C-alpha positions as YAML, in Angstrom:
chain: A
units: angstrom
residues:
- id: 1
  name: UNK
  ca: [56.32, -9.88, 35.28]
- id: 2
  name: UNK
  ca: [52.86, -8.78, 35.07]
- id: 3
  name: UNK
  ca: [50.50, -7.57, 37.90]
- id: 4
  name: UNK
  ca: [46.78, -6.91, 38.19]
- id: 5
  name: UNK
  ca: [45.72, -4.31, 40.82]
- id: 6
  name: UNK
  ca: [42.14, -5.10, 41.16]
- id: 7
  name: UNK
  ca: [39.11, -3.44, 43.07]
- id: 8
  name: UNK
  ca: [40.72, -0.12, 43.88]
- id: 9
  name: UNK
  ca: [39.49, 3.52, 43.44]
- id: 10
  name: UNK
  ca: [41.53, 4.61, 40.58]
- id: 11
  name: UNK
  ca: [42.41, 8.43, 40.40]
- id: 12
  name: UNK
  ca: [43.24, 9.97, 37.19]
- id: 13
  name: UNK
  ca: [43.62, 13.52, 36.25]
- id: 14
  name: UNK
  ca: [39.88, 13.55, 35.14]
- id: 15
  name: UNK
  ca: [38.06, 11.60, 37.47]
- id: 16
  name: UNK
  ca: [38.20, 8.72, 39.97]
- id: 17
  name: UNK
  ca: [36.16, 5.47, 39.89]
- id: 18
  name: UNK
  ca: [36.37, 2.03, 40.98]
- id: 19
  name: UNK
  ca: [38.32, -0.83, 38.91]
- id: 20
  name: UNK
  ca: [41.52, -2.61, 37.75]
- id: 21
  name: UNK
  ca: [44.97, -1.83, 36.60]
- id: 22
  name: UNK
  ca: [46.80, -4.34, 34.63]
- id: 23
  name: UNK
  ca: [50.70, -3.75, 34.43]
- id: 24
  name: UNK
  ca: [52.85, -5.85, 32.03]
- id: 25
  name: UNK
  ca: [56.85, -5.35, 31.71]
- id: 26
  name: UNK
  ca: [56.87, -2.30, 33.76]
- id: 27
  name: UNK
  ca: [54.17, -0.22, 32.05]
- id: 28
  name: UNK
  ca: [50.58, 0.12, 32.56]
- id: 29
  name: UNK
  ca: [49.05, -1.83, 29.87]
- id: 30
  name: UNK
  ca: [45.13, -1.64, 30.54]
- id: 31
  name: UNK
  ca: [42.87, 0.26, 33.10]
- id: 32
  name: UNK
  ca: [39.15, -0.89, 33.37]
- id: 33
  name: UNK
  ca: [36.49, -2.91, 35.17]
- id: 34
  name: UNK
  ca: [36.54, -6.34, 35.96]
- id: 35
  name: UNK
  ca: [39.87, -7.28, 33.83]
- id: 36
  name: UNK
  ca: [40.61, -10.93, 33.52]
- id: 37
  name: UNK
  ca: [44.19, -11.98, 35.07]
- id: 38
  name: UNK
  ca: [46.36, -13.35, 32.45]
- id: 39
  name: UNK
  ca: [48.10, -16.72, 33.47]
- id: 40
  name: UNK
  ca: [51.06, -16.20, 35.81]
- id: 41
  name: UNK
  ca: [50.15, -12.43, 36.85]
- id: 42
  name: UNK
  ca: [50.40, -11.48, 40.34]
- id: 43
  name: UNK
  ca: [47.11, -10.33, 41.81]
- id: 44
  name: UNK
  ca: [47.00, -7.33, 44.21]
- id: 45
  name: UNK
  ca: [43.87, -6.63, 46.03]
- id: 46
  name: UNK
  ca: [43.46, -2.68, 46.24]
- id: 47
  name: UNK
  ca: [39.77, -2.83, 47.81]
- id: 48
  name: UNK
  ca: [39.32, 0.21, 50.08]
- id: 49
  name: UNK
  ca: [42.62, 1.94, 48.68]
- id: 50
  name: UNK
  ca: [43.33, 4.62, 46.09]
- id: 51
  name: UNK
  ca: [45.31, 3.71, 42.97]
- id: 52
  name: UNK
  ca: [46.98, 6.48, 41.16]
- id: 53
  name: UNK
  ca: [50.29, 7.33, 39.10]
- id: 54
  name: UNK
  ca: [53.29, 8.01, 40.77]
- id: 55
  name: UNK
  ca: [54.07, 11.58, 41.06]
- id: 56
  name: UNK
  ca: [56.65, 13.58, 39.09]
- id: 57
  name: UNK
  ca: [58.65, 16.14, 41.22]
- id: 58
  name: UNK
  ca: [59.99, 18.83, 38.51]
- id: 59
  name: UNK
  ca: [62.15, 20.66, 40.93]
- id: 60
  name: UNK
  ca: [64.73, 18.76, 43.08]
- id: 61
  name: UNK
  ca: [68.43, 19.44, 44.25]
- id: 62
  name: UNK
  ca: [70.14, 16.21, 45.16]
- id: 63
  name: UNK
  ca: [73.70, 16.35, 46.34]
- id: 64
  name: UNK
  ca: [73.92, 19.92, 45.03]
- id: 65
  name: UNK
  ca: [77.16, 21.65, 45.56]
- id: 66
  name: UNK
  ca: [76.43, 25.43, 46.16]
- id: 67
  name: UNK
  ca: [78.47, 28.19, 47.47]
- id: 68
  name: UNK
  ca: [80.33, 26.20, 49.94]
- id: 69
  name: UNK
  ca: [77.71, 23.71, 50.91]
- id: 70
  name: UNK
  ca: [76.46, 20.39, 49.72]
- id: 71
  name: UNK
  ca: [72.75, 19.41, 49.87]
- id: 72
  name: UNK
  ca: [71.97, 16.68, 52.48]
- id: 73
  name: UNK
  ca: [70.07, 14.30, 50.23]
- id: 74
  name: UNK
  ca: [71.96, 12.33, 47.44]
- id: 75
  name: UNK
  ca: [70.53, 10.74, 44.51]
- id: 76
  name: UNK
  ca: [69.97, 7.36, 46.42]
- id: 77
  name: UNK
  ca: [68.50, 8.74, 49.73]
- id: 78
  name: UNK
  ca: [66.56, 11.39, 48.07]
- id: 79
  name: UNK
  ca: [64.73, 9.14, 45.67]
- id: 80
  name: UNK
  ca: [64.22, 6.46, 48.14]
- id: 81
  name: UNK
  ca: [62.29, 9.05, 50.28]
- id: 82
  name: UNK
  ca: [60.59, 10.31, 47.13]
- id: 83
  name: UNK
  ca: [59.21, 6.54, 46.44]
- id: 84
  name: UNK
  ca: [58.22, 6.05, 50.01]
- id: 85
  name: UNK
  ca: [55.94, 9.26, 49.67]
- id: 86
  name: UNK
  ca: [54.44, 8.27, 46.06]
- id: 87
  name: UNK
  ca: [56.90, 10.33, 43.84]
- id: 88
  name: UNK
  ca: [58.35, 7.94, 41.12]
- id: 89
  name: UNK
  ca: [60.35, 10.46, 39.08]
- id: 90
  name: UNK
  ca: [62.29, 13.51, 39.98]
- id: 91
  name: UNK
  ca: [63.69, 16.35, 37.49]
- id: 92
  name: UNK
  ca: [67.00, 17.71, 38.99]
- id: 93
  name: UNK
  ca: [69.27, 20.43, 37.96]
- id: 94
  name: UNK
  ca: [72.45, 20.47, 36.34]
- id: 95
  name: UNK
  ca: [74.30, 23.67, 37.51]
- id: 96
  name: UNK
  ca: [77.49, 24.28, 35.96]
- id: 97
  name: UNK
  ca: [80.31, 26.66, 37.45]
- id: 98
  name: UNK
  ca: [80.86, 29.84, 35.42]
- id: 99
  name: UNK
  ca: [83.13, 28.79, 32.56]
- id: 100
  name: UNK
  ca: [82.41, 25.23, 32.95]
- id: 101
  name: UNK
  ca: [81.29, 23.07, 29.96]
- id: 102
  name: UNK
  ca: [77.65, 22.20, 29.99]
- id: 103
  name: UNK
  ca: [78.39, 18.76, 28.74]
- id: 104
  name: UNK
  ca: [81.16, 18.34, 31.54]
- id: 105
  name: UNK
  ca: [78.69, 19.37, 34.32]
- id: 106
  name: UNK
  ca: [75.71, 17.26, 32.76]
- id: 107
  name: UNK
  ca: [77.94, 14.11, 32.70]
- id: 108
  name: UNK
  ca: [79.09, 14.68, 36.34]
- id: 109
  name: UNK
  ca: [75.49, 14.78, 37.51]
- id: 110
  name: UNK
  ca: [74.69, 11.80, 35.60]
- id: 111
  name: UNK
  ca: [77.26, 10.00, 37.40]
- id: 112
  name: UNK
  ca: [76.04, 10.98, 40.68]
- id: 113
  name: UNK
  ca: [72.60, 10.00, 39.50]
- id: 114
  name: UNK
  ca: [73.46, 6.47, 38.74]
- id: 115
  name: UNK
  ca: [72.71, 5.38, 42.56]
- id: 116
  name: UNK
  ca: [68.90, 6.60, 42.08]
- id: 117
  name: UNK
  ca: [66.31, 4.29, 43.15]
- id: 118
  name: UNK
  ca: [63.59, 6.09, 40.96]
- id: 119
  name: UNK
  ca: [63.54, 7.58, 37.57]
- id: 120
  name: UNK
  ca: [65.06, 11.06, 37.02]
- id: 121
  name: UNK
  ca: [65.62, 13.55, 34.30]
- id: 122
  name: UNK
  ca: [67.55, 17.15, 34.29]
- id: 123
  name: UNK
  ca: [67.16, 20.73, 33.80]
- id: 124
  name: UNK
  ca: [70.38, 22.31, 32.69]
- id: 125
  name: UNK
  ca: [71.44, 25.84, 34.12]
- id: 126
  name: UNK
  ca: [73.15, 28.36, 31.91]
- id: 127
  name: UNK
  ca: [75.39, 30.25, 34.06]
- id: 128
  name: UNK
  ca: [77.57, 31.83, 31.48]
- id: 129
  name: UNK
  ca: [77.62, 32.69, 27.67]
- id: 130
  name: UNK
  ca: [79.98, 31.90, 24.82]
- id: 131
  name: UNK
  ca: [79.84, 29.94, 21.57]
- id: 132
  name: UNK
  ca: [80.84, 27.03, 23.31]
- id: 133
  name: UNK
  ca: [77.61, 27.22, 25.55]
- id: 134
  name: UNK
  ca: [75.46, 27.99, 22.41]
- id: 135
  name: UNK
  ca: [76.72, 24.85, 20.56]
- id: 136
  name: UNK
  ca: [76.41, 22.67, 23.88]
- id: 137
  name: UNK
  ca: [72.78, 23.47, 24.34]
- id: 138
  name: UNK
  ca: [72.05, 22.25, 20.86]
- id: 139
  name: UNK
  ca: [73.90, 18.87, 21.90]
- id: 140
  name: UNK
  ca: [71.97, 18.61, 25.17]
- id: 141
  name: UNK
  ca: [68.72, 18.95, 23.31]
- id: 142
  name: UNK
  ca: [69.50, 16.97, 20.52]
- id: 143
  name: UNK
  ca: [71.49, 14.00, 22.17]
- id: 144
  name: UNK
  ca: [70.82, 13.94, 25.72]
- id: 145
  name: UNK
  ca: [67.02, 14.27, 25.96]
- id: 146
  name: UNK
  ca: [67.29, 17.90, 27.88]
- id: 147
  name: UNK
  ca: [64.51, 20.24, 26.95]
- id: 148
  name: UNK
  ca: [64.54, 22.90, 29.73]
- id: 149
  name: UNK
  ca: [67.37, 25.44, 30.82]
- id: 150
  name: UNK
  ca: [67.53, 27.12, 34.05]
- id: 151
  name: UNK
  ca: [68.68, 30.75, 34.55]
- id: 152
  name: UNK
  ca: [69.44, 32.09, 37.97]
- id: 153
  name: UNK
  ca: [68.99, 36.06, 38.26]
- id: 154
  name: UNK
  ca: [70.35, 35.99, 41.80]
- id: 155
  name: UNK
  ca: [73.45, 34.95, 43.35]
- id: 156
  name: UNK
  ca: [75.77, 37.66, 42.47]
- id: 157
  name: UNK
  ca: [79.59, 36.45, 42.26]
- id: 158
  name: UNK
  ca: [78.43, 32.86, 41.71]
- id: 159
  name: UNK
  ca: [76.04, 31.64, 39.06]
- id: 160
  name: UNK
  ca: [74.15, 34.67, 38.37]
- id: 161
  name: UNK
  ca: [72.92, 35.35, 34.70]
- id: 162
  name: UNK
  ca: [73.13, 38.89, 33.59]
- id: 163
  name: UNK
  ca: [70.95, 40.19, 30.44]
- id: 164
  name: UNK
  ca: [73.42, 39.18, 28.24]
- id: 165
  name: UNK
  ca: [73.01, 35.51, 29.18]
- id: 166
  name: UNK
  ca: [69.24, 35.81, 29.29]
- id: 167
  name: UNK
  ca: [68.96, 37.26, 25.81]
- id: 168
  name: UNK
  ca: [71.32, 34.96, 24.12]
- id: 169
  name: UNK
  ca: [70.20, 31.69, 25.89]
- id: 170
  name: UNK
  ca: [66.27, 32.56, 25.54]
- id: 171
  name: UNK
  ca: [67.02, 32.97, 21.56]
- id: 172
  name: UNK
  ca: [68.80, 29.79, 21.45]
- id: 173
  name: UNK
  ca: [66.24, 27.80, 23.55]
- id: 174
  name: UNK
  ca: [63.63, 29.11, 21.09]
- id: 175
  name: UNK
  ca: [65.87, 27.67, 18.02]
- id: 176
  name: UNK
  ca: [65.83, 24.47, 20.06]
- id: 177
  name: UNK
  ca: [62.02, 24.40, 20.99]
- id: 178
  name: UNK
  ca: [63.26, 24.18, 24.70]
- id: 179
  name: UNK
  ca: [61.72, 25.78, 27.81]
- id: 180
  name: UNK
  ca: [63.57, 28.43, 29.78]
- id: 181
  name: UNK
  ca: [62.97, 28.60, 33.63]
- id: 182
  name: UNK
  ca: [64.25, 31.24, 35.94]
- id: 183
  name: UNK
  ca: [64.87, 32.01, 39.53]
- id: 184
  name: UNK
  ca: [63.48, 35.54, 39.44]
- id: 185
  name: UNK
  ca: [65.36, 37.80, 41.86]
- id: 186
  name: UNK
  ca: [67.39, 41.05, 41.01]
- id: 187
  name: UNK
  ca: [70.76, 39.76, 41.87]
- id: 188
  name: UNK
  ca: [72.29, 43.34, 42.57]
- id: 189
  name: UNK
  ca: [69.47, 44.56, 44.50]
- id: 190
  name: UNK
  ca: [69.69, 41.48, 46.68]
- id: 191
  name: UNK
  ca: [73.37, 41.99, 47.07]
- id: 192
  name: UNK
  ca: [73.22, 45.53, 48.41]
- id: 193
  name: UNK
  ca: [70.32, 44.69, 50.91]
- id: 194
  name: UNK
  ca: [72.36, 41.92, 52.06]
- id: 195
  name: UNK
  ca: [75.27, 44.42, 52.74]
- id: 196
  name: UNK
  ca: [72.88, 46.86, 54.47]
- id: 197
  name: UNK
  ca: [71.71, 43.93, 56.82]
- id: 198
  name: UNK
  ca: [75.20, 42.93, 57.63]
- id: 199
  name: UNK
  ca: [76.11, 46.23, 58.79]
- id: 200
  name: UNK
  ca: [72.88, 46.52, 60.67]
- id: 201
  name: UNK
  ca: [74.17, 43.40, 62.68]
- id: 202
  name: UNK
  ca: [71.60, 41.08, 61.19]
- id: 203
  name: UNK
  ca: [73.87, 37.83, 60.34]
- id: 204
  name: UNK
  ca: [71.20, 35.04, 61.01]
- id: 205
  name: UNK
  ca: [68.84, 32.97, 58.63]
- id: 206
  name: UNK
  ca: [66.21, 35.75, 59.43]
- id: 207
  name: UNK
  ca: [67.95, 38.24, 57.28]
- id: 208
  name: UNK
  ca: [67.22, 36.14, 54.12]
- id: 209
  name: UNK
  ca: [63.54, 37.10, 53.74]
- id: 210
  name: UNK
  ca: [64.60, 40.84, 54.47]
- id: 211
  name: UNK
  ca: [66.99, 40.90, 51.68]
- id: 212
  name: UNK
  ca: [64.30, 39.73, 49.17]
- id: 213
  name: UNK
  ca: [61.06, 42.15, 49.33]
- id: 214
  name: UNK
  ca: [58.56, 41.56, 46.73]
- id: 215
  name: UNK
  ca: [60.02, 44.54, 44.81]
- id: 216
  name: UNK
  ca: [63.18, 42.66, 44.27]
- id: 217
  name: UNK
  ca: [61.24, 39.42, 42.74]
- id: 218
  name: UNK
  ca: [58.88, 41.77, 40.98]
- id: 219
  name: UNK
  ca: [61.53, 43.58, 38.85]
- id: 220
  name: UNK
  ca: [63.52, 40.47, 38.16]
- id: 221
  name: UNK
  ca: [60.00, 38.68, 36.87]
- id: 222
  name: UNK
  ca: [59.10, 41.54, 34.83]
- id: 223
  name: UNK
  ca: [62.39, 41.63, 33.26]
- id: 224
  name: UNK
  ca: [62.37, 37.99, 32.24]
- id: 225
  name: UNK
  ca: [59.01, 38.29, 31.00]
- id: 226
  name: UNK
  ca: [60.15, 41.20, 28.87]
- id: 227
  name: UNK
  ca: [62.97, 39.23, 27.46]
- id: 228
  name: UNK
  ca: [60.47, 36.41, 26.74]
- id: 229
  name: UNK
  ca: [57.88, 38.67, 25.24]
- id: 230
  name: UNK
  ca: [60.20, 39.01, 22.16]
- id: 231
  name: UNK
  ca: [59.09, 36.80, 19.48]
- id: 232
  name: UNK
  ca: [62.62, 35.20, 19.15]
- id: 233
  name: UNK
  ca: [62.21, 34.11, 22.93]
- id: 234
  name: UNK
  ca: [60.99, 30.67, 24.08]
- id: 235
  name: UNK
  ca: [58.21, 29.56, 26.60]
- id: 236
  name: UNK
  ca: [59.15, 30.85, 29.98]
- id: 237
  name: UNK
  ca: [58.65, 29.17, 33.32]
- id: 238
  name: UNK
  ca: [59.19, 31.06, 36.63]
- id: 239
  name: UNK
  ca: [60.49, 28.97, 39.74]
- id: 240
  name: UNK
  ca: [60.39, 29.84, 43.40]
- id: 241
  name: UNK
  ca: [57.69, 32.26, 43.71]
- id: 242
  name: UNK
  ca: [58.06, 33.80, 47.19]
- id: 243
  name: UNK
  ca: [56.09, 37.39, 46.98]
- id: 244
  name: UNK
  ca: [52.46, 37.46, 47.48]
- id: 245
  name: UNK
  ca: [50.14, 39.89, 45.37]
- id: 246
  name: UNK
  ca: [46.47, 39.76, 44.75]
- id: 247
  name: UNK
  ca: [46.28, 38.76, 41.06]
- id: 248
  name: UNK
  ca: [43.92, 40.53, 38.89]
- id: 249
  name: UNK
  ca: [43.19, 37.26, 37.04]
- id: 250
  name: UNK
  ca: [43.90, 33.70, 37.73]
- id: 251
  name: UNK
  ca: [45.78, 32.39, 34.58]
- id: 252
  name: UNK
  ca: [46.21, 28.70, 34.01]
- id: 253
  name: UNK
  ca: [49.72, 27.51, 34.75]
- id: 254
  name: UNK
  ca: [51.66, 26.51, 31.36]
- id: 255
  name: UNK
  ca: [52.16, 22.84, 30.75]
- id: 256
  name: UNK
  ca: [55.25, 21.25, 31.89]
- id: 257
  name: UNK
  ca: [57.10, 19.27, 29.45]
- id: 258
  name: UNK
  ca: [59.31, 16.49, 31.21]
- id: 259
  name: UNK
  ca: [62.72, 16.00, 29.72]
- id: 260
  name: UNK
  ca: [64.41, 12.35, 28.84]
- id: 261
  name: UNK
  ca: [62.70, 9.25, 30.40]
- id: 262
  name: UNK
  ca: [65.02, 7.07, 31.96]
- id: 263
  name: UNK
  ca: [63.69, 3.49, 31.59]
- id: 264
  name: UNK
  ca: [62.63, 1.83, 34.75]
- id: 265
  name: UNK
  ca: [59.74, 0.30, 36.55]
- id: 266
  name: UNK
  ca: [56.36, 2.35, 36.45]
- id: 267
  name: UNK
  ca: [54.09, 0.74, 38.46]
- id: 268
  name: UNK
  ca: [51.24, 2.97, 40.09]
- id: 269
  name: UNK
  ca: [51.36, 3.89, 43.89]
- id: 270
  name: UNK
  ca: [48.54, 2.38, 46.09]
- id: 271
  name: UNK
  ca: [48.02, 4.74, 48.91]
- id: 272
  name: UNK
  ca: [45.63, 3.36, 51.99]
- id: 273
  name: UNK
  ca: [42.45, 5.14, 52.47]
- id: 274
  name: UNK
  ca: [43.36, 5.01, 56.54]
- id: 275
  name: UNK
  ca: [46.41, 6.36, 58.16]
- id: 276
  name: UNK
  ca: [46.33, 9.77, 56.47]
- id: 277
  name: UNK
  ca: [45.36, 12.02, 53.59]
- id: 278
  name: UNK
  ca: [46.47, 11.46, 50.00]
- id: 279
  name: UNK
  ca: [48.16, 14.96, 50.09]
- id: 280
  name: UNK
  ca: [48.41, 17.69, 52.30]
- id: 281
  name: UNK
  ca: [48.47, 21.60, 51.68]
- id: 282
  name: UNK
  ca: [49.33, 24.50, 53.86]
- id: 283
  name: UNK
  ca: [46.74, 27.09, 55.08]
- id: 284
  name: UNK
  ca: [46.21, 30.31, 53.31]
- id: 285
  name: UNK
  ca: [47.99, 32.00, 56.22]
- id: 286
  name: UNK
  ca: [51.06, 30.01, 55.85]
- id: 287
  name: UNK
  ca: [51.37, 30.99, 52.06]
- id: 288
  name: UNK
  ca: [51.40, 34.73, 52.90]
- id: 289
  name: UNK
  ca: [55.20, 34.72, 53.04]
- id: 290
  name: UNK
  ca: [55.91, 38.19, 52.50]
- id: 291
  name: UNK
  ca: [52.54, 40.01, 53.86]
- id: 292
  name: UNK
  ca: [55.01, 41.37, 56.85]
- id: 293
  name: UNK
  ca: [58.02, 40.45, 55.22]
- id: 294
  name: UNK
  ca: [58.55, 37.75, 57.57]
- id: 295
  name: UNK
  ca: [58.93, 39.87, 60.55]
- id: 296
  name: UNK
  ca: [55.45, 39.01, 61.53]
- id: 297
  name: UNK
  ca: [56.96, 35.49, 62.00]
- id: 298
  name: UNK
  ca: [58.74, 36.56, 65.01]
- id: 299
  name: UNK
  ca: [55.48, 37.50, 66.92]
- id: 300
  name: UNK
  ca: [55.44, 34.02, 68.30]
- id: 301
  name: UNK
  ca: [52.42, 32.42, 69.85]
- id: 302
  name: UNK
  ca: [51.92, 32.76, 73.81]
- id: 303
  name: UNK
  ca: [53.05, 29.20, 74.61]
- id: 304
  name: UNK
  ca: [56.42, 29.88, 72.93]
- id: 305
  name: UNK
  ca: [56.93, 33.21, 74.32]
- id: 306
  name: UNK
  ca: [57.29, 32.10, 77.88]
- id: 307
  name: UNK
  ca: [60.33, 29.89, 77.05]
- id: 308
  name: UNK
  ca: [63.89, 31.48, 77.10]
- id: 309
  name: UNK
  ca: [64.30, 30.72, 73.26]
- id: 310
  name: UNK
  ca: [60.75, 32.21, 72.66]
- id: 311
  name: UNK
  ca: [61.80, 35.70, 74.43]
- id: 312
  name: UNK
  ca: [64.97, 35.69, 72.76]
- id: 313
  name: UNK
  ca: [63.47, 35.34, 69.42]
- id: 314
  name: UNK
  ca: [61.13, 37.89, 70.31]
- id: 315
  name: UNK
  ca: [64.30, 40.38, 71.24]
- id: 316
  name: UNK
  ca: [66.00, 39.64, 68.20]
- id: 317
  name: UNK
  ca: [62.81, 40.65, 66.22]
- id: 318
  name: UNK
  ca: [63.28, 44.36, 66.91]
- id: 319
  name: UNK
  ca: [66.09, 45.06, 65.00]
- id: 320
  name: UNK
  ca: [64.67, 43.53, 61.91]
- id: 321
  name: UNK
  ca: [61.35, 45.12, 62.36]
- id: 322
  name: UNK
  ca: [63.23, 48.61, 62.36]
- id: 323
  name: UNK
  ca: [65.29, 47.40, 59.38]
- id: 324
  name: UNK
  ca: [62.15, 46.62, 57.44]
- id: 325
  name: UNK
  ca: [60.35, 49.74, 58.23]
- id: 326
  name: UNK
  ca: [63.31, 51.86, 57.33]
- id: 327
  name: UNK
  ca: [64.23, 50.13, 53.97]
- id: 328
  name: UNK
  ca: [61.08, 48.16, 52.60]
- id: 329
  name: UNK
  ca: [58.06, 50.10, 51.54]
- id: 330
  name: UNK
  ca: [54.71, 48.59, 52.75]
- id: 331
  name: UNK
  ca: [52.70, 46.46, 50.60]
- id: 332
  name: UNK
  ca: [50.28, 47.96, 48.21]
- id: 333
  name: UNK
  ca: [46.89, 46.94, 46.97]
- id: 334
  name: UNK
  ca: [46.57, 44.11, 49.64]
- id: 335
  name: UNK
  ca: [43.14, 43.06, 50.61]
- id: 336
  name: UNK
  ca: [42.12, 41.90, 53.85]
- id: 337
  name: UNK
  ca: [40.67, 38.49, 54.42]
- id: 338
  name: UNK
  ca: [37.07, 40.17, 54.84]
- id: 339
  name: UNK
  ca: [37.49, 42.10, 51.95]
- id: 340
  name: UNK
  ca: [38.54, 39.24, 49.74]
- id: 341
  name: UNK
  ca: [35.42, 37.21, 50.94]
- id: 342
  name: UNK
  ca: [33.32, 40.19, 50.23]
- id: 343
  name: UNK
  ca: [34.77, 40.28, 47.01]
- id: 344
  name: UNK
  ca: [34.11, 36.56, 46.32]
- id: 345
  name: UNK
  ca: [30.56, 36.97, 47.57]
- id: 346
  name: UNK
  ca: [29.88, 39.93, 45.17]
- id: 347
  name: UNK
  ca: [31.11, 37.81, 42.20]
- id: 348
  name: UNK
  ca: [28.83, 35.11, 43.08]
- id: 349
  name: UNK
  ca: [25.96, 37.31, 43.10]
- id: 350
  name: UNK
  ca: [26.84, 38.53, 39.90]
- id: 351
  name: UNK
  ca: [26.89, 35.15, 38.67]
- id: 352
  name: UNK
  ca: [23.56, 34.07, 40.10]
- id: 353
  name: UNK
  ca: [21.90, 37.29, 38.59]
- id: 354
  name: UNK
  ca: [23.01, 35.79, 35.21]
- id: 355
  name: UNK
  ca: [21.27, 32.56, 35.85]
- id: 356
  name: UNK
  ca: [24.40, 30.86, 37.20]
- id: 357
  name: UNK
  ca: [24.76, 28.70, 40.16]
- id: 358
  name: UNK
  ca: [27.55, 29.26, 42.88]
- id: 359
  name: UNK
  ca: [30.11, 26.48, 43.10]
- id: 360
  name: UNK
  ca: [31.76, 25.73, 46.45]
- id: 361
  name: UNK
  ca: [35.25, 24.41, 46.33]
...
């Protein structure tokens, strides 16, 4: 069956323009203006609407069994929700238990994913090392379409990858032309801070960020980078960035390679102009995750402070702040919003002095 989406605003990675999209046999066959409709094609009037490719979510965890819990969404409900929001493909994670065959775990996840409503693919985690893992990484890359391998540097006594695993797996991925991804947190330091928090009587979810200050992430990220810096190591992608530091430069993110493409429908998603924005983003203040090590999150607005729950949260915040002050050093080299704005204005003045123009983003 073919379909012609006519008169919409087509959005691509480069630009947007009014035009038509013709789809045949589940793929986009032509994009342009005033395309002729073949006989029998379904015509969709997209006037006043955006027409854009479906999104790819490269980091999902569907029905993941993890440290005594299971993710709430399975491959059917999770991908159905993704499709409703315009995401037409996910890349999930196969996470073998220590000493478990990578192929065995991959086949298990593929079985769970058979009920998926959208296209899907997999990263595969390397949680231990042996000659079997070395060989199975090759089988996954050559026969199963896997080209990215995940390494958890956290989760001591569970799936944490030590330096032996990192060095050997990175070298093997280089041989295969695969990408390595890392969850960069020093698992030993996190474990130690967790024990200190428990002794201090902090047992709720608010203890999670306190056990992971920026230095914990920074050490692990630096170690992974140093391992990958060796000429035998592969391209390395860092997942789940939590800490906030003012960068000295703004490097472009490396390109992301998708893995195996599962056949399926690939028609574009049409999002009406009315009824909501195409995409939403958090405000800068919401992104400052570690500016006060999340202790500041307990300083609730006044309207919340009048409730019993708000007062309870305020009271519970005191031991957390005391713990942070006693165990976590303050942030260094952090610029205030005013200083950050002044720095930007200074840079723009330098550009104009050289004959350039200021660009408002």
